[in-house]
N, C-alpha and C positions, 0 to 999 in steps of 0.2 A: 504494500500500500504506500502511496506517495504522501509527502508531508502536507500537501494541500487537502487531501481527503481526511487526514487525521484531525485537522483543525477546522473542518467544515468547509473547505474550499475557499476561504476568504483571504488567502495570502495575496498581498499586493506588493509589487516591487517598490522599493523606496528610492527616492532620488538621492544622489550623493550630496552631502552638505556643501553649500556654496561658501567660498572664502569671503571674509569680511572685507569690504572695499575700503579704500583710503578715504573716500567721501563720507562713508558711514562713521568711520573713526573720528574724522574731523567734526562732523555734526554732533556726535556724542560728547566730544571734548568741549565744544562750544556751549552746549547745554550745561555741562558741569561747571564751566567757568562762569557762565552767566548766573546760575543759581547761587554759586558761592559769592559772587560779587554782590548780588541782591541781599544775601544774608548779612554780609559785612556792612553794607550800607544801612540796612535796617538796624543793626546793632549800634552803629555809630550815631544814628539819629534818634535813638531812644524808642524805636518802634518795637512792638511785641510780635512774636511768631504765633500766628493763629492756627498753624498746622497746615499750611498750603498757601497762605498769604500773610502779609504784614500790615498791621494797622497801628494807629497811634495809641490805642488802648484795647484791652480785651473786650470791653463793652461794644466796640465797633466791629468785632470779628464776625458776628452772626449774620448780618445783612438780612434779618428776618427769618433765618433758617434755624433759629434756636440752637439746641445742643449739637446738631449735626456739624456746624461750622466752628464750634468752640473747642479747639484742640491746641496742640503745641505747648506754648507757655501758659495757656489759659485752661480753666476748668469750669464746667457748667454747674452752678449751684441751683438746686431745685427745691422749691417749697414743698415739703412732704404732704401738706394738707391740701394744696391746690396745684394740680399738675400743669395748669396754664401759666403759672408764674415761675420764672427762673431768670437767672442772669449769668452772663459770662464774666468771670473774674480772674485775676491773676492767680496762678497756682502758688501755694505756699511751699517754699523749699523746706525740705526736712533734712537739714545737715548735708546738703549736696545731693540728696537722693532725687532720682527722677520720678516721674509720675508712676511708672511701672513698679519701681521700688516702694513707693508710698502705698500702693495697693497691696504689695506683699506684706508690709509692716502692719497694715490694717487687718488683713486676714490672720497674721500671726498673733496679733493682740486678741482677736476674737477666739482663736484656738486656745491660747493660754488661759483666758478668763473662763471659757467654757469648760476646759479641762479642770481648772481649779474648783469650780462649782461642783462638778461631778465627783471629784475626789472628796470634797467636804461632805457631800451627800452620802457617798459610799462609807465614809468613816462613821458618820452618825448612824446610818442604817446598820452597820456591823455591830456597833456598840449597843444600840437599843434593841434591835430585833434578833440578830444572830446570837450574841453573847447574853444579852440581858433578859 
């Protein structure tokens, strides 16, 4: 039996990969240089990184798109009682931690507090129910 019949006859020849042209490399380099220059200019003028654009403040990042455009150096703060209210504000640095690290520390705190509560409950249960 042939290999095409073993795999259901769906074998298609693949084209050889094409080499990257010099023009593609130049355009990629230009995009990298332009984005780096924009980031440096924004940092020099006191603008904030909205996660894809730069604005004078985090409040100006959203352009009516609420949390979807509040990224980068900014964080969306939501009123837990009213889902319609929220504001894009500057992220609070946690000793040089990034936003991803801040989420890790938040989950680690919940884990430690939850584990401590369960340990206290287990000790009380053991002393009052099992032993007592």
